[in-house]
TORKOL-4160 file (C-alpha; in steps of 0.2 Angstrom, whole numbers, padded with zeros to 4 digits, m for minus):
483
<pt num="1" X="0403" Y="0437" Z="0255"/>
<pt num="2" X="0398" Y="0440" Z="0275"/>
<pt num="3" X="0403" Y="0453" Z="0287"/>
<pt num="4" X="0410" Y="0440" Z="0298"/>
<pt num="5" X="0422" Y="0436" Z="0284"/>
<pt num="6" X="0428" Y="0453" Z="0281"/>
<pt num="7" X="0430" Y="0456" Z="0299"/>
<pt num="8" X="0441" Y="0441" Z="0301"/>
<pt num="9" X="0451" Y="0447" Z="0286"/>
<pt num="10" X="0454" Y="0464" Z="0292"/>
<pt num="11" X="0458" Y="0458" Z="0310"/>
<pt num="12" X="0472" Y="0445" Z="0301"/>
<pt num="13" X="0479" Y="0460" Z="0291"/>
<pt num="14" X="0482" Y="0470" Z="0308"/>
<pt num="15" X="0491" Y="0456" Z="0315"/>
<pt num="16" X="0503" Y="0453" Z="0301"/>
<pt num="17" X="0519" Y="0462" Z="0299"/>
<pt num="18" X="0515" Y="0479" Z="0290"/>
<pt num="19" X="0531" Y="0477" Z="0278"/>
<pt num="20" X="0522" Y="0462" Z="0271"/>
<pt num="21" X="0504" Y="0470" Z="0269"/>
<pt num="22" X="0504" Y="0468" Z="0251"/>
<pt num="23" X="0508" Y="0450" Z="0250"/>
<pt num="24" X="0496" Y="0447" Z="0265"/>
<pt num="25" X="0482" Y="0455" Z="0254"/>
<pt num="26" X="0486" Y="0445" Z="0239"/>
<pt num="27" X="0486" Y="0427" Z="0250"/>
<pt num="28" X="0469" Y="0433" Z="0256"/>
<pt num="29" X="0461" Y="0436" Z="0238"/>
<pt num="30" X="0468" Y="0420" Z="0232"/>
<pt num="31" X="0459" Y="0411" Z="0246"/>
<pt num="32" X="0441" Y="0420" Z="0243"/>
<pt num="33" X="0442" Y="0424" Z="0226"/>
<pt num="34" X="0425" Y="0436" Z="0226"/>
<pt num="35" X="0425" Y="0452" Z="0218"/>
<pt num="36" X="0414" Y="0460" Z="0231"/>
<pt num="37" X="0426" Y="0453" Z="0243"/>
<pt num="38" X="0442" Y="0460" Z="0235"/>
<pt num="39" X="0432" Y="0478" Z="0233"/>
<pt num="40" X="0428" Y="0480" Z="0251"/>
<pt num="41" X="0445" Y="0474" Z="0259"/>
<pt num="42" X="0456" Y="0484" Z="0246"/>
<pt num="43" X="0443" Y="0499" Z="0250"/>
<pt num="44" X="0447" Y="0495" Z="0269"/>
<pt num="45" X="0466" Y="0491" Z="0270"/>
<pt num="46" X="0478" Y="0506" Z="0267"/>
<pt num="47" X="0493" Y="0498" Z="0254"/>
<pt num="48" X="0510" Y="0504" Z="0250"/>
<pt num="49" X="0510" Y="0519" Z="0237"/>
<pt num="50" X="0517" Y="0513" Z="0221"/>
<pt num="51" X="0524" Y="0522" Z="0206"/>
<pt num="52" X="0520" Y="0522" Z="0187"/>
<pt num="53" X="0526" Y="0531" Z="0173"/>
<pt num="54" X="0514" Y="0544" Z="0161"/>
<pt num="55" X="0519" Y="0537" Z="0144"/>
<pt num="56" X="0513" Y="0552" Z="0135"/>
<pt num="57" X="0520" Y="0565" Z="0148"/>
<pt num="58" X="0535" Y="0555" Z="0155"/>
<pt num="59" X="0531" Y="0560" Z="0172"/>
<pt num="60" X="0529" Y="0547" Z="0185"/>
<pt num="61" X="0512" Y="0548" Z="0195"/>
<pt num="62" X="0506" Y="0537" Z="0211"/>
<pt num="63" X="0493" Y="0525" Z="0209"/>
<pt num="64" X="0482" Y="0516" Z="0222"/>
<pt num="65" X="0464" Y="0512" Z="0224"/>
<pt num="66" X="0459" Y="0530" Z="0224"/>
<pt num="67" X="0463" Y="0531" Z="0204"/>
<pt num="68" X="0459" Y="0514" Z="0200"/>
<pt num="69" X="0445" Y="0507" Z="0188"/>
<pt num="70" X="0446" Y="0489" Z="0185"/>
<pt num="71" X="0464" Y="0485" Z="0183"/>
<pt num="72" X="0468" Y="0502" Z="0175"/>
<pt num="73" X="0475" Y="0518" Z="0185"/>
<pt num="74" X="0472" Y="0536" Z="0180"/>
<pt num="75" X="0487" Y="0548" Z="0178"/>
<pt num="76" X="0483" Y="0565" Z="0186"/>
<pt num="77" X="0494" Y="0573" Z="0171"/>
<pt num="78" X="0484" Y="0569" Z="0157"/>
<pt num="79" X="0468" Y="0561" Z="0163"/>
<pt num="80" X="0471" Y="0544" Z="0154"/>
<pt num="81" X="0471" Y="0526" Z="0162"/>
<pt num="82" X="0486" Y="0514" Z="0161"/>
<pt num="83" X="0484" Y="0501" Z="0154"/>
<pt num="84" X="0471" Y="0510" Z="0141"/>
<pt num="85" X="0453" Y="0509" Z="0147"/>
<pt num="86" X="0437" Y="0519" Z="0147"/>
<pt num="87" X="0435" Y="0521" Z="0166"/>
<pt num="88" X="0428" Y="0534" Z="0176"/>
<pt num="89" X="0432" Y="0553" Z="0174"/>
<pt num="90" X="0427" Y="0568" Z="0187"/>
<pt num="91" X="0418" Y="0583" Z="0180"/>
<pt num="92" X="0426" Y="0597" Z="0170"/>
<pt num="93" X="0427" Y="0607" Z="0185"/>
<pt num="94" X="0434" Y="0595" Z="0198"/>
<pt num="95" X="0446" Y="0592" Z="0183"/>
<pt num="96" X="0452" Y="0609" Z="0182"/>
<pt num="97" X="0454" Y="0610" Z="0201"/>
<pt num="98" X="0464" Y="0595" Z="0201"/>
<pt num="99" X="0477" Y="0600" Z="0189"/>
<pt num="100" X="0479" Y="0617" Z="0199"/>
<pt num="101" X="0479" Y="0606" Z="0215"/>
<pt num="102" X="0493" Y="0596" Z="0207"/>
<pt num="103" X="0504" Y="0610" Z="0202"/>
<pt num="104" X="0504" Y="0617" Z="0220"/>
<pt num="105" X="0504" Y="0601" Z="0230"/>
<pt num="106" X="0521" Y="0597" Z="0218"/>
<pt num="107" X="0529" Y="0613" Z="0225"/>
<pt num="108" X="0524" Y="0609" Z="0243"/>
<pt num="109" X="0532" Y="0591" Z="0242"/>
<pt num="110" X="0548" Y="0596" Z="0233"/>
<pt num="111" X="0550" Y="0609" Z="0247"/>
<pt num="112" X="0545" Y="0599" Z="0262"/>
<pt num="113" X="0552" Y="0581" Z="0257"/>
<pt num="114" X="0567" Y="0585" Z="0244"/>
<pt num="115" X="0568" Y="0581" Z="0225"/>
<pt num="116" X="0566" Y="0562" Z="0227"/>
<pt num="117" X="0548" Y="0564" Z="0234"/>
<pt num="118" X="0533" Y="0560" Z="0223"/>
<pt num="119" X="0515" Y="0567" Z="0225"/>
<pt num="120" X="0498" Y="0563" Z="0216"/>
<pt num="121" X="0481" Y="0573" Z="0219"/>
<pt num="122" X="0465" Y="0566" Z="0213"/>
<pt num="123" X="0448" Y="0572" Z="0214"/>
<pt num="124" X="0430" Y="0565" Z="0211"/>
<pt num="125" X="0411" Y="0567" Z="0213"/>
<pt num="126" X="0403" Y="0559" Z="0228"/>
<pt num="127" X="0385" Y="0560" Z="0220"/>
<pt num="128" X="0380" Y="0571" Z="0235"/>
<pt num="129" X="0373" Y="0588" Z="0230"/>
<pt num="130" X="0389" Y="0600" Z="0232"/>
<pt num="131" X="0399" Y="0586" Z="0238"/>
<pt num="132" X="0415" Y="0579" Z="0232"/>
<pt num="133" X="0431" Y="0571" Z="0238"/>
<pt num="134" X="0450" Y="0571" Z="0235"/>
<pt num="135" X="0466" Y="0560" Z="0239"/>
<pt num="136" X="0481" Y="0569" Z="0240"/>
<pt num="137" X="0495" Y="0556" Z="0241"/>
<pt num="138" X="0514" Y="0559" Z="0245"/>
<pt num="139" X="0528" Y="0545" Z="0243"/>
<pt num="140" X="0547" Y="0547" Z="0247"/>
<pt num="141" X="0559" Y="0531" Z="0245"/>
<pt num="142" X="0577" Y="0533" Z="0249"/>
<pt num="143" X="0586" Y="0515" Z="0244"/>
<pt num="144" X="0593" Y="0506" Z="0259"/>
<pt num="145" X="0585" Y="0518" Z="0272"/>
<pt num="146" X="0566" Y="0518" Z="0270"/>
<pt num="147" X="0550" Y="0524" Z="0263"/>
<pt num="148" X="0538" Y="0537" Z="0268"/>
<pt num="149" X="0519" Y="0535" Z="0262"/>
<pt num="150" X="0506" Y="0548" Z="0268"/>
<pt num="151" X="0487" Y="0548" Z="0261"/>
<pt num="152" X="0476" Y="0562" Z="0265"/>
<pt num="153" X="0457" Y="0558" Z="0260"/>
<pt num="154" X="0446" Y="0573" Z="0261"/>
<pt num="155" X="0426" Y="0573" Z="0260"/>
<pt num="156" X="0421" Y="0591" Z="0257"/>
<pt num="157" X="0404" Y="0596" Z="0258"/>
<pt num="158" X="0400" Y="0614" Z="0250"/>
<pt num="159" X="0386" Y="0627" Z="0256"/>
<pt num="160" X="0387" Y="0640" Z="0241"/>
<pt num="161" X="0373" Y="0650" Z="0249"/>
<pt num="162" X="0383" Y="0654" Z="0265"/>
<pt num="163" X="0401" Y="0654" Z="0256"/>
<pt num="164" X="0406" Y="0639" Z="0268"/>
<pt num="165" X="0413" Y="0621" Z="0267"/>
<pt num="166" X="0414" Y="0607" Z="0279"/>
<pt num="167" X="0431" Y="0596" Z="0277"/>
<pt num="168" X="0433" Y="0578" Z="0285"/>
<pt num="169" X="0449" Y="0573" Z="0282"/>
<pt num="170" X="0457" Y="0555" Z="0287"/>
<pt num="171" X="0476" Y="0554" Z="0286"/>
<pt num="172" X="0487" Y="0538" Z="0285"/>
<pt num="173" X="0504" Y="0537" Z="0287"/>
<pt num="174" X="0516" Y="0522" Z="0282"/>
<pt num="175" X="0533" Y="0522" Z="0288"/>
<pt num="176" X="0546" Y="0508" Z="0284"/>
<pt num="177" X="0564" Y="0509" Z="0290"/>
<pt num="178" X="0578" Y="0498" Z="0287"/>
<pt num="179" X="0597" Y="0499" Z="0287"/>
<pt num="180" X="0613" Y="0488" Z="0287"/>
<pt num="181" X="0630" Y="0489" Z="0293"/>
<pt num="182" X="0641" Y="0497" Z="0278"/>
<pt num="183" X="0658" Y="0488" Z="0286"/>
<pt num="184" X="0652" Y="0470" Z="0284"/>
<pt num="185" X="0632" Y="0470" Z="0280"/>
<pt num="186" X="0630" Y="0457" Z="0294"/>
<pt num="187" X="0618" Y="0469" Z="0305"/>
<pt num="188" X="0602" Y="0474" Z="0298"/>
<pt num="189" X="0587" Y="0484" Z="0305"/>
<pt num="190" X="0570" Y="0483" Z="0300"/>
<pt num="191" X="0554" Y="0492" Z="0307"/>
<pt num="192" X="0537" Y="0496" Z="0299"/>
<pt num="193" X="0520" Y="0502" Z="0304"/>
<pt num="194" X="0506" Y="0514" Z="0300"/>
<pt num="195" X="0496" Y="0527" Z="0308"/>
<pt num="196" X="0478" Y="0532" Z="0304"/>
<pt num="197" X="0470" Y="0549" Z="0311"/>
<pt num="198" X="0453" Y="0558" Z="0306"/>
<pt num="199" X="0448" Y="0575" Z="0308"/>
<pt num="200" X="0433" Y="0585" Z="0305"/>
<pt num="201" X="0433" Y="0603" Z="0301"/>
<pt num="202" X="0417" Y="0614" Z="0300"/>
<pt num="203" X="0413" Y="0632" Z="0294"/>
<pt num="204" X="0428" Y="0635" Z="0282"/>
<pt num="205" X="0426" Y="0650" Z="0272"/>
<pt num="206" X="0426" Y="0646" Z="0253"/>
<pt num="207" X="0424" Y="0662" Z="0242"/>
<pt num="208" X="0429" Y="0652" Z="0225"/>
<pt num="209" X="0436" Y="0635" Z="0220"/>
<pt num="210" X="0453" Y="0640" Z="0223"/>
<pt num="211" X="0450" Y="0643" Z="0242"/>
<pt num="212" X="0448" Y="0625" Z="0244"/>
<pt num="213" X="0466" Y="0622" Z="0239"/>
<pt num="214" X="0471" Y="0635" Z="0252"/>
<pt num="215" X="0461" Y="0626" Z="0267"/>
<pt num="216" X="0465" Y="0609" Z="0261"/>
<pt num="217" X="0483" Y="0613" Z="0260"/>
<pt num="218" X="0483" Y="0621" Z="0277"/>
<pt num="219" X="0475" Y="0606" Z="0284"/>
<pt num="220" X="0488" Y="0593" Z="0276"/>
<pt num="221" X="0502" Y="0604" Z="0283"/>
<pt num="222" X="0496" Y="0605" Z="0300"/>
<pt num="223" X="0490" Y="0586" Z="0304"/>
<pt num="224" X="0506" Y="0579" Z="0293"/>
<pt num="225" X="0518" Y="0588" Z="0304"/>
<pt num="226" X="0507" Y="0583" Z="0319"/>
<pt num="227" X="0509" Y="0565" Z="0314"/>
<pt num="228" X="0527" Y="0567" Z="0310"/>
<pt num="229" X="0531" Y="0574" Z="0327"/>
<pt num="230" X="0521" Y="0559" Z="0335"/>
<pt num="231" X="0531" Y="0545" Z="0325"/>
<pt num="232" X="0548" Y="0545" Z="0337"/>
<pt num="233" X="0538" Y="0541" Z="0353"/>
<pt num="234" X="0525" Y="0529" Z="0344"/>
<pt num="235" X="0539" Y="0520" Z="0333"/>
<pt num="236" X="0554" Y="0521" Z="0342"/>
<pt num="237" X="0546" Y="0521" Z="0360"/>
<pt num="238" X="0536" Y="0505" Z="0356"/>
<pt num="239" X="0552" Y="0496" Z="0348"/>
<pt num="240" X="0561" Y="0501" Z="0364"/>
<pt num="241" X="0546" Y="0493" Z="0375"/>
<pt num="242" X="0546" Y="0478" Z="0363"/>
<pt num="243" X="0565" Y="0474" Z="0367"/>
<pt num="244" X="0564" Y="0477" Z="0384"/>
<pt num="245" X="0549" Y="0466" Z="0386"/>
<pt num="246" X="0558" Y="0453" Z="0376"/>
<pt num="247" X="0574" Y="0454" Z="0387"/>
<pt num="248" X="0571" Y="0448" Z="0406"/>
<pt num="249" X="0570" Y="0462" Z="0419"/>
<pt num="250" X="0584" Y="0472" Z="0422"/>
<pt num="251" X="0596" Y="0465" Z="0435"/>
<pt num="252" X="0594" Y="0482" Z="0444"/>
<pt num="253" X="0575" Y="0480" Z="0445"/>
<pt num="254" X="0574" Y="0463" Z="0450"/>
<pt num="255" X="0586" Y="0464" Z="0464"/>
<pt num="256" X="0577" Y="0480" Z="0470"/>
<pt num="257" X="0562" Y="0469" Z="0470"/>
<pt num="258" X="0569" Y="0456" Z="0479"/>
<pt num="259" X="0576" Y="0469" Z="0492"/>
<pt num="260" X="0559" Y="0478" Z="0495"/>
<pt num="261" X="0551" Y="0459" Z="0497"/>
<pt num="262" X="0565" Y="0455" Z="0511"/>
<pt num="263" X="0558" Y="0459" Z="0529"/>
<pt num="264" X="0571" Y="0471" Z="0536"/>
<pt num="265" X="0576" Y="0468" Z="0554"/>
<pt num="266" X="0571" Y="0486" Z="0559"/>
<pt num="267" X="0556" Y="0496" Z="0551"/>
<pt num="268" X="0569" Y="0509" Z="0546"/>
<pt num="269" X="0588" Y="0509" Z="0542"/>
<pt num="270" X="0595" Y="0525" Z="0541"/>
<pt num="271" X="0614" Y="0528" Z="0534"/>
<pt num="272" X="0624" Y="0545" Z="0534"/>
<pt num="273" X="0631" Y="0553" Z="0518"/>
<pt num="274" X="0640" Y="0569" Z="0514"/>
<pt num="275" X="0634" Y="0580" Z="0498"/>
<pt num="276" X="0645" Y="0590" Z="0487"/>
<pt num="277" X="0646" Y="0604" Z="0501"/>
<pt num="278" X="0652" Y="0590" Z="0513"/>
<pt num="279" X="0637" Y="0594" Z="0523"/>
<pt num="280" X="0630" Y="0578" Z="0531"/>
<pt num="281" X="0612" Y="0571" Z="0527"/>
<pt num="282" X="0604" Y="0555" Z="0532"/>
<pt num="283" X="0596" Y="0542" Z="0517"/>
<pt num="284" X="0583" Y="0527" Z="0524"/>
<pt num="285" X="0588" Y="0513" Z="0513"/>
<pt num="286" X="0571" Y="0504" Z="0514"/>
<pt num="287" X="0559" Y="0519" Z="0511"/>
<pt num="288" X="0570" Y="0530" Z="0500"/>
<pt num="289" X="0570" Y="0545" Z="0511"/>
<pt num="290" X="0582" Y="0558" Z="0514"/>
<pt num="291" X="0583" Y="0571" Z="0527"/>
<pt num="292" X="0595" Y="0584" Z="0535"/>
<pt num="293" X="0589" Y="0580" Z="0553"/>
<pt num="294" X="0597" Y="0564" Z="0562"/>
<pt num="295" X="0584" Y="0552" Z="0565"/>
<pt num="296" X="0577" Y="0550" Z="0581"/>
<pt num="297" X="0576" Y="0531" Z="0582"/>
<pt num="298" X="0596" Y="0532" Z="0579"/>
<pt num="299" X="0596" Y="0541" Z="0595"/>
<pt num="300" X="0586" Y="0530" Z="0603"/>
<pt num="301" X="0596" Y="0514" Z="0597"/>
<pt num="302" X="0611" Y="0524" Z="0603"/>
<pt num="303" X="0606" Y="0527" Z="0620"/>
<pt num="304" X="0599" Y="0510" Z="0622"/>
<pt num="305" X="0617" Y="0502" Z="0616"/>
<pt num="306" X="0625" Y="0514" Z="0629"/>
<pt num="307" X="0614" Y="0509" Z="0642"/>
<pt num="308" X="0616" Y="0490" Z="0639"/>
<pt num="309" X="0636" Y="0493" Z="0638"/>
<pt num="310" X="0635" Y="0503" Z="0655"/>
<pt num="311" X="0624" Y="0488" Z="0664"/>
<pt num="312" X="0636" Y="0476" Z="0658"/>
<pt num="313" X="0652" Y="0485" Z="0663"/>
<pt num="314" X="0643" Y="0487" Z="0680"/>
<pt num="315" X="0640" Y="0468" Z="0681"/>
<pt num="316" X="0658" Y="0465" Z="0677"/>
<pt num="317" X="0664" Y="0477" Z="0690"/>
<pt num="318" X="0653" Y="0469" Z="0703"/>
<pt num="319" X="0659" Y="0451" Z="0699"/>
<pt num="320" X="0677" Y="0456" Z="0699"/>
<pt num="321" X="0675" Y="0464" Z="0716"/>
<pt num="322" X="0666" Y="0448" Z="0723"/>
<pt num="323" X="0681" Y="0438" Z="0717"/>
<pt num="324" X="0693" Y="0449" Z="0725"/>
<pt num="325" X="0685" Y="0448" Z="0741"/>
<pt num="326" X="0684" Y="0429" Z="0740"/>
<pt num="327" X="0702" Y="0428" Z="0736"/>
<pt num="328" X="0707" Y="0438" Z="0752"/>
<pt num="329" X="0697" Y="0429" Z="0764"/>
<pt num="330" X="0700" Y="0411" Z="0757"/>
<pt num="331" X="0719" Y="0409" Z="0758"/>
<pt num="332" X="0731" Y="0405" Z="0744"/>
<pt num="333" X="0724" Y="0389" Z="0737"/>
<pt num="334" X="0706" Y="0399" Z="0735"/>
<pt num="335" X="0715" Y="0415" Z="0728"/>
<pt num="336" X="0722" Y="0403" Z="0715"/>
<pt num="337" X="0705" Y="0396" Z="0711"/>
<pt num="338" X="0698" Y="0413" Z="0712"/>
<pt num="339" X="0709" Y="0421" Z="0700"/>
<pt num="340" X="0706" Y="0406" Z="0688"/>
<pt num="341" X="0687" Y="0410" Z="0689"/>
<pt num="342" X="0690" Y="0429" Z="0686"/>
<pt num="343" X="0700" Y="0424" Z="0670"/>
<pt num="344" X="0685" Y="0413" Z="0664"/>
<pt num="345" X="0673" Y="0427" Z="0666"/>
<pt num="346" X="0684" Y="0439" Z="0655"/>
<pt num="347" X="0688" Y="0424" Z="0644"/>
<pt num="348" X="0707" Y="0427" Z="0644"/>
<pt num="349" X="0717" Y="0412" Z="0641"/>
<pt num="350" X="0727" Y="0405" Z="0655"/>
<pt num="351" X="0745" Y="0409" Z="0657"/>
<pt num="352" X="0756" Y="0395" Z="0649"/>
<pt num="353" X="0769" Y="0387" Z="0661"/>
<pt num="354" X="0783" Y="0377" Z="0656"/>
<pt num="355" X="0774" Y="0362" Z="0664"/>
<pt num="356" X="0758" Y="0365" Z="0657"/>
<pt num="357" X="0752" Y="0351" Z="0645"/>
<pt num="358" X="0746" Y="0356" Z="0628"/>
<pt num="359" X="0726" Y="0357" Z="0626"/>
<pt num="360" X="0721" Y="0344" Z="0614"/>
<pt num="361" X="0710" Y="0351" Z="0600"/>
<pt num="362" X="0691" Y="0346" Z="0601"/>
<pt num="363" X="0688" Y="0335" Z="0586"/>
<pt num="364" X="0672" Y="0327" Z="0588"/>
<pt num="365" X="0659" Y="0333" Z="0575"/>
<pt num="366" X="0640" Y="0332" Z="0573"/>
<pt num="367" X="0637" Y="0330" Z="0554"/>
<pt num="368" X="0619" Y="0331" Z="0547"/>
<pt num="369" X="0613" Y="0324" Z="0529"/>
<pt num="370" X="0605" Y="0337" Z="0518"/>
<pt num="371" X="0594" Y="0330" Z="0506"/>
<pt num="372" X="0597" Y="0338" Z="0489"/>
<pt num="373" X="0601" Y="0333" Z="0472"/>
<pt num="374" X="0617" Y="0327" Z="0476"/>
<pt num="375" X="0615" Y="0326" Z="0495"/>
<pt num="376" X="0629" Y="0334" Z="0506"/>
<pt num="377" X="0634" Y="0334" Z="0523"/>
<pt num="378" X="0633" Y="0349" Z="0536"/>
<pt num="379" X="0641" Y="0350" Z="0552"/>
<pt num="380" X="0632" Y="0360" Z="0565"/>
<pt num="381" X="0646" Y="0365" Z="0576"/>
<pt num="382" X="0660" Y="0371" Z="0563"/>
<pt num="383" X="0647" Y="0375" Z="0550"/>
<pt num="384" X="0658" Y="0364" Z="0536"/>
<pt num="385" X="0651" Y="0356" Z="0521"/>
<pt num="386" X="0656" Y="0342" Z="0512"/>
<pt num="387" X="0652" Y="0332" Z="0497"/>
<pt num="388" X="0659" Y="0316" Z="0505"/>
<pt num="389" X="0652" Y="0307" Z="0519"/>
<pt num="390" X="0660" Y="0312" Z="0537"/>
<pt num="391" X="0671" Y="0297" Z="0545"/>
<pt num="392" X="0664" Y="0287" Z="0558"/>
<pt num="393" X="0678" Y="0290" Z="0570"/>
<pt num="394" X="0685" Y="0306" Z="0575"/>
<pt num="395" X="0704" Y="0307" Z="0572"/>
<pt num="396" X="0717" Y="0319" Z="0580"/>
<pt num="397" X="0719" Y="0335" Z="0569"/>
<pt num="398" X="0735" Y="0335" Z="0560"/>
<pt num="399" X="0746" Y="0350" Z="0560"/>
<pt num="400" X="0745" Y="0363" Z="0547"/>
<pt num="401" X="0762" Y="0357" Z="0538"/>
<pt num="402" X="0759" Y="0340" Z="0536"/>
<pt num="403" X="0762" Y="0334" Z="0519"/>
<pt num="404" X="0747" Y="0320" Z="0522"/>
<pt num="405" X="0733" Y="0332" Z="0524"/>
<pt num="406" X="0718" Y="0326" Z="0515"/>
<pt num="407" X="0713" Y="0335" Z="0500"/>
<pt num="408" X="0695" Y="0334" Z="0505"/>
<pt num="409" X="0699" Y="0348" Z="0519"/>
<pt num="410" X="0697" Y="0361" Z="0504"/>
<pt num="411" X="0678" Y="0359" Z="0503"/>
<pt num="412" X="0675" Y="0367" Z="0520"/>
<pt num="413" X="0669" Y="0385" Z="0518"/>
<pt num="414" X="0667" Y="0401" Z="0529"/>
<pt num="415" X="0651" Y="0403" Z="0538"/>
<pt num="416" X="0637" Y="0411" Z="0527"/>
<pt num="417" X="0635" Y="0429" Z="0528"/>
<pt num="418" X="0622" Y="0438" Z="0538"/>
<pt num="419" X="0610" Y="0451" Z="0533"/>
<pt num="420" X="0622" Y="0465" Z="0539"/>
<pt num="421" X="0637" Y="0460" Z="0529"/>
<pt num="422" X="0644" Y="0472" Z="0517"/>
<pt num="423" X="0647" Y="0469" Z="0497"/>
<pt num="424" X="0665" Y="0468" Z="0501"/>
<pt num="425" X="0662" Y="0454" Z="0513"/>
<pt num="426" X="0650" Y="0445" Z="0502"/>
<pt num="427" X="0664" Y="0446" Z="0488"/>
<pt num="428" X="0678" Y="0439" Z="0501"/>
<pt num="429" X="0665" Y="0425" Z="0506"/>
<pt num="430" X="0662" Y="0419" Z="0489"/>
<pt num="431" X="0680" Y="0419" Z="0485"/>
<pt num="432" X="0682" Y="0407" Z="0500"/>
<pt num="433" X="0671" Y="0395" Z="0491"/>
<pt num="434" X="0683" Y="0392" Z="0477"/>
<pt num="435" X="0669" Y="0395" Z="0463"/>
<pt num="436" X="0676" Y="0392" Z="0446"/>
<pt num="437" X="0672" Y="0410" Z="0441"/>
<pt num="438" X="0675" Y="0428" Z="0448"/>
<pt num="439" X="0659" Y="0436" Z="0452"/>
<pt num="440" X="0665" Y="0453" Z="0462"/>
<pt num="441" X="0660" Y="0464" Z="0446"/>
<pt num="442" X="0642" Y="0458" Z="0445"/>
<pt num="443" X="0641" Y="0459" Z="0464"/>
<pt num="444" X="0646" Y="0476" Z="0465"/>
<pt num="445" X="0635" Y="0482" Z="0451"/>
<pt num="446" X="0620" Y="0474" Z="0457"/>
<pt num="447" X="0624" Y="0481" Z="0475"/>
<pt num="448" X="0623" Y="0463" Z="0482"/>
<pt num="449" X="0624" Y="0464" Z="0502"/>
<pt num="450" X="0620" Y="0453" Z="0516"/>
<pt num="451" X="0602" Y="0459" Z="0516"/>
<pt num="452" X="0599" Y="0456" Z="0498"/>
<pt num="453" X="0609" Y="0439" Z="0497"/>
<pt num="454" X="0599" Y="0432" Z="0511"/>
<pt num="455" X="0583" Y="0435" Z="0503"/>
<pt num="456" X="0588" Y="0427" Z="0488"/>
<pt num="457" X="0588" Y="0408" Z="0482"/>
<pt num="458" X="0596" Y="0398" Z="0470"/>
<pt num="459" X="0584" Y="0402" Z="0455"/>
<pt num="460" X="0588" Y="0420" Z="0456"/>
<pt num="461" X="0607" Y="0418" Z="0456"/>
<pt num="462" X="0606" Y="0419" Z="0435"/>
<pt num="463" X="0598" Y="0436" Z="0438"/>
<pt num="464" X="0613" Y="0444" Z="0446"/>
<pt num="465" X="0626" Y="0436" Z="0433"/>
<pt num="466" X="0629" Y="0418" Z="0442"/>
<pt num="467" X="0624" Y="0406" Z="0429"/>
<pt num="468" X="0637" Y="0390" Z="0430"/>
<pt num="469" X="0629" Y="0375" Z="0438"/>
<pt num="470" X="0644" Y="0370" Z="0450"/>
<pt num="471" X="0645" Y="0389" Z="0457"/>
<pt num="472" X="0627" Y="0390" Z="0460"/>
<pt num="473" X="0626" Y="0372" Z="0469"/>
<pt num="474" X="0640" Y="0378" Z="0480"/>
<pt num="475" X="0634" Y="0394" Z="0484"/>
<pt num="476" X="0617" Y="0386" Z="0488"/>
<pt num="477" X="0625" Y="0374" Z="0500"/>
<pt num="478" X="0635" Y="0386" Z="0508"/>
<pt num="479" X="0619" Y="0397" Z="0512"/>
<pt num="480" X="0608" Y="0381" Z="0517"/>
<pt num="481" X="0595" Y="0384" Z="0504"/>
<pt num="482" X="0594" Y="0366" Z="0501"/>
<pt num="483" X="0589" Y="0362" Z="0520"/>
């Protein structure tokens, strides 16, 4: 078997669901039934720990790759293989240390994981001078809740002349969570994954073989707690990230992005608010800045607006004085004409008289056909829209109380909102469109004012909760997006 095949198999295992890792390995071994391939693959891939009964002692033990020889597994309680097999066994000195380590870690497991947890410790010679290895396995399985599997593999190199030892440890944790709704069983939750870390500790004091248990126990406790502290961030944080990516971006984020892309009419738009102490402060709706002092550009706009108003007032007074002069100098008839001119300047309606004729309503309309699917017509004067072609000849407007009024008049809509329209004005405008649904709640929750709505398009409407096809088309026609 080539290294390329092994690398491809390991890449495939990493991409498969961790909860099905055992099934994945079995399928790979069936595809490439080579003993060399099986040994290397099983040695490189961590599998969930399994439990077997020691028939002689009646105690359960954990079996995996570290106590396997052929198809049999060695029990740490009596040093025998099940099924029976004359397999590899460690030296007498390591066997004594293994028995002592199992008794101590059994207490550690019950103390930290509870009575449901199970542990097994295995020691073996590595072939190096004054070198050996150990595997500390811990498993806890709660039915219907999840399974915890932790494996600590330690390589030990002793330096007897200096009473020192070097420890190199690899810790792997496999966690599987699952839960079901206890009421009806329809809701289920499953999550699985593994974490692996490697540490190295130099120059640890070792006065006797028992000191190894103390050193290894401290390392196992420290690094296992460290990984346990990272689990909420790694597992649940990753699950939340995946859930957020599977769903579309939040509507608030989309609206904020669109509002930032929209070109504001002014560089800065300041609004005043009051805090909890009723003190006034200013907030910039574009940059997000806030300050206690009144913005300078706001004072400038206020002065500019006041200056324009004063100029307009002076111009109006000048025109009034000119009309009065003409009225005084040109006699009664010209005075009447001048009065009419003054009324026109101020846009005041002429006083009605008994002999005055009713003013005919202007009915002439200029319609343009908008190319859309389906097409519709837009009146450039009244800003009305209609699905039906306009009449070729203008007809006098009928009275509001006439029973013969055409139902097609209901297709006319109010003028589209401007960028300065408020959220309430947008809600009122959409209510005038006779839409099939009420969108006041989604408009309020997403803060859709005129500045945001004018920057959207028809394809953006589902992002703020408007999904009905007919409603989207009505809004698009009223906004003129199809032009």
